[in-house]
C-alpha positions, 0 to 999 in steps of 0.5 A: 256617960255611956262608957260608965254604963257599959263598964257597970254592965260588964262588972255586973255580968262578971260578978254574977258568975257568967263564965262562958257558954252554957254546957249540957248537964253531966250524965246521970243528971235527970230533971223531973217534976209534975205540972197541973193546970186547971181551975179549982174551987167550991161552991 
């Protein structure tokens, strides 16, 4: 039973496109955004 679970987990990882170590983004790529934290409301 463990062999079947191992096989299924390997196939799942292979199907999702995992193909090795993560690589850094190409040059010229930037990430930006905005974060707001607080409590809002009206009385």
